[in-house]
N, C-alpha and C positions, 0 to 999 in steps of 0.2 A: 378441758374436755370436748370430744365431738361428738355432737348429735348424732343418735343413729339413725338410719335412714328409713323410712317406713315403707313395708311391704306396699305394693300396688294395690289399689282396689278398684273392684271390677264390680258392673252391676250384676245381676243373675243374668247368668246365660250368655255375658259377655264373653270375649276369648282375650286372652293375654297376646302380648306382642309377638309370641313364636306362630301364633294362628292357630294355637290348639287349646280346647275347650279348658276350663281352670279345674283344677282335682275338686273331688268330692270333699264334704265336711268329713275332718277326721285325718285328712291329711294322707289318705291311701291313695296310691300309684293307679293310674286307670289300668283296668285287665287288660292281659294282652301280652306278647312277650315284648322285650328290649329288645330296644334296636342298638346295634353295634356301631360303630364310623365306618366298619368294614362292610357293611350291609346298607350302606347308600347307593340309591339311584345311580346309574352313570351321570345323568342330568345333573343332580349334586355334585358328584365328583368333577365333572366339566366346569360348572362355575366357578368351585372352589380354586380350581388350578388355574381359571383364567382371571380370578382377582389376584393371583399371586404375580409377582413381578416377572417370572420366567414366563408365564404363558403371554402376559401382555406384551411381550417382547417377540417369543418365537410364532405368535397365532399371525402378526404383519408378514413375516418370513414365508408362512406356508401360504398366505394368498399371496404374495408374489408367485410362489412355486406354483402354485394352480393356473395362474396367469400366464405365467412365460412359458411351461413346459408344454402345453399345447403348442402354442405358437412355435417352438421350436421343432415339434414332429410336422408341422404343416409347411415350413420353411426350414429344411434340412440342410446341412452343408456345414464349412468348416469354419472357423472362427470368427469370419468375417461377417458383417450384419448384411442380412438378406436384402437384395436389391429391390424385392416387391414391397420392403417395409421403407424404402428410403423416396423423398423427394427431391425432385431436381427442380431447383430454383433458379439455374444458370439461366432460361428464358426468361422469365419473369424480372429477375433483375438486372439482366443485359437490357430489354427492352426498355426498362426505367432509368437506366443510365444512358441509353443513347436517346431517351427522350429529354433528359437533363441537358446533354450535350446539344443537342440540336434547338433548345428555347432557351438557351442561356443567356443569349444576345438579344432576343425579341420578346419573350413573355413578360407581361405586366409584371408577376410576381418577382422575376428578376429584374426586372428595370426598375422596381419603383418602391422595393424593400432591399433584398439581396445586395443590389446597386448601390444603395443610398450606406447598407451597412458595411459595404465595403470600403467605400469612400472615407467615412467615419474613421476608419480604422486606419488607413492607410494616412490621413491627413493628422491623425494623431501621433500615430509612428514618427511621420517625419519629422513635427515639431518638436516633440521630445527630442530627437535625433540632432533637429538642427541648435538645439538648446545646449545640449551636452559638447556639439563641435564648438558652439560660441563660446564656451565657457573653457575650453581647453583642459590640460590635462592638468593643469595648476588650479583650476577653479574647481574642478570634478574632484580632485585628490583633497583639495582644503575643504571644501564642503563636507565629503564622508569623514574625515577627521574630525572636523568640527562636531559635527553631528553626534559622532562616538564619544568625543569628548564630555559631552552636556550629557549622555545618557550614562556612561558606564567609567569614564575614568580614562587615563593617561594611556595604561595598556591598552585597551581597544582600539585607541585612537592611533596608536601608533601601529597596531595589527593592520588598520585600514589603509593608513598611508602607506605601508610596506607593500599590501595586497595591490592596490593601484599603480605603484611604482613597478612592480613586478610585471604586470601586466605590461608595461611600455617598455621594460627591458627586455620582454620576449617577443618584441614586435608585433604585438596583438593589441594595439590601443583602439584603432579604428574597429575590429570585428567585436572586441570587448563593448567599446557604446553603442556599435548596434545591436547586441544581445540586451544589452540595458535600458534600451530604449523600449525595444520589445517588452520587456520584462514588466517597466515602469506602466506600460499601457496596459499589457494583459493582469497584472496583478491588482490594478483599478478597478478593472473589471470583473474579474474573479469576485473580487472582495463583496462589490455591489450586488452581482447577480447573488452570491451565497448567502449575505447579509440578508437579501430579501426572502430567499427561499426559507431560512434558517427563523425569520420573522415569523413566516406563515405557519411553519412545522412548530414553533415553540410556542404559539398563541393558540393553535387549533388542533386538538389531537386527530381530528379527521383528515386535516391538513398533513399531520405527520404519517398516518398509516399510508396515505397516497402516495406520497414522497419517498416513504423507506424504501420499497423495491427500486425506483427510479434511482436514487442515490447509492444502492447495494451495486445495479448495475452498470453504474458510470464507474464505481470504483474498481470491479472486476475487471472491466473491459481495457484491453492493453491498450497502451496509447497508440501504438501505428494504427489501431481499428479506428481511432477517431479521424486518422488524416485524409481516409479514402472518400469519405461523404462530402468533406469541406473540400478538396479540391475538385470533386465533381460540380459542387455548386458555388464555388470563388474562383476557379483555377489556381494555378501553381503562384505561389509568393505569399507578400505578408498578411493578406487578410485572412487566410485560410489558416495561416501558421496561428495567428492570435487568437482566433476563435477556436481553434482545436486546444488551444492552450487553456483559454475559459472555461470551457466545459469539461477539462480535466481537473482545473485547480479549484474549480466551485464546490463541489461536494464537502469536501473538508470544512471548508469556511461554513457552510449550510450546516452540517451535522454539529459542530462547536458552538455555534449560534444558538440554535434550538436546545442545545444541553444547558448553557447558560441560562436561558431564560427560564427553561423548566425548573433549574435548580435556584431560581431566586428565592431569598429568605420569607417564607410565608409570613412570620411576624411582622416584617417592614413594609410587605404588600398590605397586610390587614391595617397597619396602621395609617397607611397615606390612605386609603380608602375609607377609613374612619373619619378622617380629616376632610372628606368630602373630596378627593381628586377624583378627577375622570378618567376614562381606562386609559386615553392619550395621555394624561398626565402621569399616572402611574406607569406607563411604558419609558417616559422619556426621564422621568425623574427617580424611577426606583430599580424596575427591571434591567434597563438598560447599563446604568452605572454598577448595578451586582454582578453584570455579566461581562464587567470589563476584562476581567482576564482570561476568560473563555474568547472572548472576540478577540482578543490580540492574540492568543496561541493560534486561533482558525487565520489571523493572518500571517503569522507566521508560516504555518502549513502551506498555506496556498502560495507563499514568494517561493519555498521549497519545491513544491510539486509544480510549479510554472516554469521554474528555470530546469527543471528535469526535461519539462515537455518543450521548452521553446528550444532547446539543444535537440531533443530528436525532430523537431518540425523543420530541423534543416533539409531534411530530406525532402520537404517539397518547396523549395527555394524561400526559407526565412532568413537565410543569411546568416551573419554574425560569426560567432565563435564554433556554434555546433557544425557550420557548412565546412569549415577548416577540417575539423574532425573526421567528418563523414566524407571528404575527399579524400584525405589522407588514408582512410582505413580502405576506400575502395582503391587506392593503389597499393596497400600494403606498406605506407609510408609512415612507420611507427615514430619516427623522429618530429615529424611535423605533426601528427595527431597529437604527440606530447605537448609540444609548445603550445598547439590550441587548448589541451585538457587541463593544463596548469591554470590557465586564468580562470577557467569555468570551474575550478576547485576553488580557488582563491575567493572568486566571487561568490559562490557559495556561502562560504564561512564566512564572508564580511556580512552578507545580508542576513544569516541565521544569527550570528553574535549579535548584530545590532538589534534584530526583533526581539530577541531573549532578553537583551538588556532592558529593552522600552516595558516587555510585560513585568519583568522585575521591578521596576520602581512604581509598578501602579499598584495601590492599597498599602506599598510600604511608608512607613514612620519616615519622614526627611529628618536628615541629622542635623542637630545644630549647627549655625553656620561658624562657630567656633572650631568646629570638628571638622568641616569641610575643607579640602584642598583648597587652594588658593585658584586656579582657574578654574573650578567646579563654581566659585561663587561668584566669579566674574563673569560667567556665561551661564547663569542661573535666573530664571523668572523671564519675564517678555523682554526685557531688555538685552537679556542673553540672547534671545531668538533674534531679535534683529541684529544684533554686534554678530553673530552667527553668519546672518546673510550677508551684512555688510564685508566681512573678512572675507568671504567666499569669493564676493564681486571684486573685491581687491586684488585678489590673487588673481582671479581671470583676468583682470586688466593689466595687470604687471607682466603675466605671458605673453598677453598680445602686445604690448610696447615692446616684450622682449623678439618678439618673433618665433615666438615656440608655442603656439596655440595647441598643434599636433606634438606627440612627442617624437622628439629629435630621433631621425634614423642614425644617426652616427651613436648614441645611447644604446643603441639594441644589443643583445646577446644571443646572436643564432646558437640554438641549441640542436637541432634537426642532424646535423651533421656529426655530431660527436654521439648523438643517441643512436643514430644508423650505425655507427661502426661498432656502439657497443651491440647492437641488436646482431650484427653480422660475426663479433666474437660469440655472442651468445648462440650464435645458430652453428658455427664452427665447432665450440668446444661442449656445449651445454644440451644439445638438441638428443644426442645420442653419444654413444661409447664412453660416459662415466663409469668408472668402477665402481661393481658392487650395486650402486644404486639406478643406474642407468640415467639417460637424460631426459629433457621435458618432451621430447616426442614419443620417446619408450612409453612414458607414463600416459601420454594421449592415446597412445595405440593400444596399451593395456586396458586403459579405462574401457576404451572402446569396445575391444575385442572380449574383455572379460565379464563387463557388467553393462554396458549399455546395450550391445547387439543381444544377449542373451534374455534381458528382461524385455526389449523390444518385440523379439520371436517369441517369446512366453505369452505375452499379452495378445499378440496378433493371432497366434495359432488357439487359443483359449475360445470356447464357444460364447458367445455374445449373452447367451442367456445366463450362463454361468458367473459372468463378470457383474452381470446386473445384480444376482443374487448375493453376489459378493459385496458389492456397494451396499446392497440393503441390509446384510448382516452388519456392518460396519456402521452405518446409519444408525441400528436399532442396539448397537453396542455402546455408543457414544451418545445418544440422545434419545427421541423419541419416534414415533411411528410417522410424524408428520417429517420428522429429519430424516428419517430414510427415505419415506416416498418423495420428498423433492431431490436427494442425490439419485434415486433412481432413474427421475424423471428427466434431470438435467444430463445424465449418460444416455438415454436413450433419444433425447434429443439431438444428441451428436450422430447417430446411426441415423435418424431420419433426415440429417441434413445431407447426409451419403459423405461424410468425412470421417468414418471410422478408423481407417488405417491411420492416417496422418496424427489423429488426435490419440492414438495409443502409441503413436512414436513420440510425441509430445510428452506424454502421461511418463513413458519409460524416463526419459531425460527428468522430468520433474523429480520422480519417485527416487531416482540414482542422487541427485543433486540434494534432496532434502536430508535424505540418509546421510552423508558424507557432511552437511552443514549440521546435524544434530549431533554426529560425533565429534567432531570439531569443536564444536559450540559449548557441547556439554563439560567436556575436558577442560576447556578455557574457564568456563564460567565456575567451575569447581576450584580451579585454583585462585582464580580473581578473589571468591567469596571467600577462600581461607587467609589470604595474605593483603593486608593493606598497602603493601608497597605493589605487589603487582596489580591490584585496580588502580593505585594511581599511574602507574605507568601505562595500563591500557585506555585510562578516559580520553587522552588527547587524541589516541589512534581511533577509537571506536567514533568518536565527536565528528573527525574527517571524513571516515569512512561513509558514515549514514548521512553526511551532506552532500557526499558527491553523486551529481546525477547518475543515472544508469548507464547512458552511454558512454561515460569515460572509462567503466569496466572494462570495455570491449579493448582497450588500446594496451595494458599489459598483458594481458591473456593471449591476444595475437601475437605478441613480441616473444612470449615464452611458448608457446603452443602452437603458434600457425592458425589454421581455420579447421572447422569441422564440430562435429557433435560435442566432443569433449570439451573444447575450448569454451562454447557456450554455456555447457554445465559449471566448469571451472569460473566463469563471471557470474554466475549466477550464486555460487557457494561463497565466493567472497562479498558480495551485495548484501546477501541475506544472514550472514554470519554476525556482525554487529548486533542486529536486533536480537538475535539468538542468545548471544553474550548477555546483554544487557538486562532481558528478561530474566533470564535463569540466575543471573546472580544477583539480581534483587531479592527473586522469591529465595533463595537459599538463605541469604542475609537476614531476611524478614521471619525465619522460622523461631518459635517462642524461644528466647534464654532457658527458661524453665525447664523446656523438655531438653535442649542440651543439657542443662548442668544435671538433669537426672538421669540422662544417659552416662555420663561422666561419672556420676558417683556410682554408678552400678558396674563401673569399670568397662565400659565399651571402648574399644579402639576407634580411632578416628575414622577407619573404614567403615565399620560398625554403624557408628554415628551416621553417616552419610546413607548408609544404603536403609536402616532402618529408622532412622528418624528425619533427617534432612531431607531427603528425596519424596519419602512418603508424604510430609507435611508441605512440601514445596509443589504437589501435583498440580495446583491448579496454575500456578506460573509456567510449569513444565509444558503443560499442554497448549496454553498459549503460545509458547515458544515455539511448537510445533504446528501451530496453524500458520503463526506469522511467516515461519519458515517457508511453509507450501503457498501461501499468497506471495511471496517475494522471489521466489524460485522462479514461480511461473511467468513472473512480469520478465524477469532478463531473459528466461529462455525464450521468450517470443522475440527478444530481440537480437537475441542470439542466430537468427536467420539472417541476419546481416553478415554473419561471419562462418558461413556454411553449418548453422545447426539445424536447416530442414524444417520438414514438418509444417505444422501451422504458422509458425514463424516465417517462413518461405512463402507459404501461400498468400500472407498480409502482404509480404514486401513486394510478391510478385504481381498481386492487384494493385497495389500503390504503384509500382513503375509503369504498368500497362493502362492504368485506369480501367481494369477490368472489376465492374462494381459487384459482381456474382463472387468470382473466385474470392476478392477481399472481404465482403460482407459475411459470407458464409463461413469464411474461417473465422472472422472476429467473432461470429455468434456462436462457433465450436468452441473459442477458447471462453467466453462467456461460461457455457455449459459447463466447460472443464473446472474453469475456477471454481463456479457455484458447487459442485459436486464436491471437489476437493475440501471445499470450505467447511461445506457440511459435514462431512466425516471426519473433520479434525477439529470440530469445534464444538464442546459437549454444550448440550441445552439445559438450560437452568431448570426445567422442569424434570430430568431425566433423573 
């Protein structure tokens, strides 16, 4: 039985919770007419409406309108941002760039700090490069294969050997070693810097709050925007490329390190503290070992982002494979670009698989010796590490004795000429004139004329205040008033920077590419979620596509579509599609089997199960896929400035080519604001 709740007892003259006097003895009502809900005062009705969810969402939008409409009346005009509300930063930034250039060779800050940093980077990269050349192709290939053998077995070892052999067969051995040397130094520095930042964020909530906006900005900022400040400070060459790569690749390491430290098992930490361990001992013996998986995942992410940035950094003289790709794209030599692009993909696959295998071994129960393959048993333990090193040294010495430390030129297989002939054939037969479907050039022209141009014209013709209200409404729809305010301020900052028109041009390309990406990605994901065979066939394709650096996607796009805004959007679609397919497929496959079985028992068809059960229950995954599509598409649309994408990407490339700090940094800041706005309106807030 449940005890009855006693009525509240008040002292004589005390008021109840409603603020009204107590009823008189006998339970009679107070004299006077009864008050109906309709007779409530306007203040009461307003208060109750504001407490409602719709009121809380509409009120901030009304505030935005009250603020923006008077500004629209004071500054009338077309859709463009009013010049009176813009700030010209070209003068201050130009003077800052001139001061850096004038004092780079004589100021103590450059001589005794940046100069030493530059020298350390140059010496480190050169030392690694000399070691790789001294090891020769035999030593490097043997070492890569043996490390993969120890970590994952024969299959990965053969993959690594085949990948390095393919780099030599394509005539790209020396550029591959240049890129690998830069990668070794950049990844090592990124891991150290990211681990230190993550250590601070994971151990101190105050440091975490301070670092979070910095890391957000660093991850949204496009790769090109990192290059211009580095070039101004360090000049064109390896130091600027390495340091830009470190800044770009350190944030994921920092985030994952902080995550691993914060999610350490509280019971283990409490047990260590009860045994008298100091804070430092708890960190070294409990927190860091418990965070090993996150740490190694951070290393893996740092490797992939460093490779992507190292390729892009070829624009500022980093050399290596990226320089070959950049020069080939500049001359529209698709064959040469592909010959350098294939080793980049192979290098990315090898590094990704090796780091992933190392992470999989952490925390896994070791197999009994009797069940391990013979080679794994031979190369296990500390003697296995020593044997690996000795075998690699022996292979390097054997290669030097044979006089083939560099890959023999007679073993190379040139593919540039056959590829260029194939591209010429496609130009003659596939660019236009294909019956019914038309050619790739026709597709590009139609996509530009039917989608990109109207979308850009519509955005640029719309009143600026209306766009701000629309962004505010979207922010309120998916999040809270904080989300909406952040998005509105980010879009307004673009106008204040004076790059409203090119930013809307970039926005039109992003929206069009995201729409195509979501249509294709959701369609492919639905098929993969319903068929195990389709998922198995897609998995290696998605793995390769996700490991390819952004720069490489421009090669097939230029071959098929030429240059322009449509090819830049096509490259963005291909780059973002794998992430959308993966996230959506996982979301659909994780729908509760009980819900699916219930729908089938009620006679729902396959289409009804998808529309009424799977898609609604997978809504969080679908929204995450949309958010990732926006972020990834924006990154490649900016790089599309190299192939005629124009807009903000072109401004960044132009500022980098001419050393124009004002043009490059303003465009980079506008890209950050655009990315922040798009991220906020596509990422639902938890408190919404």
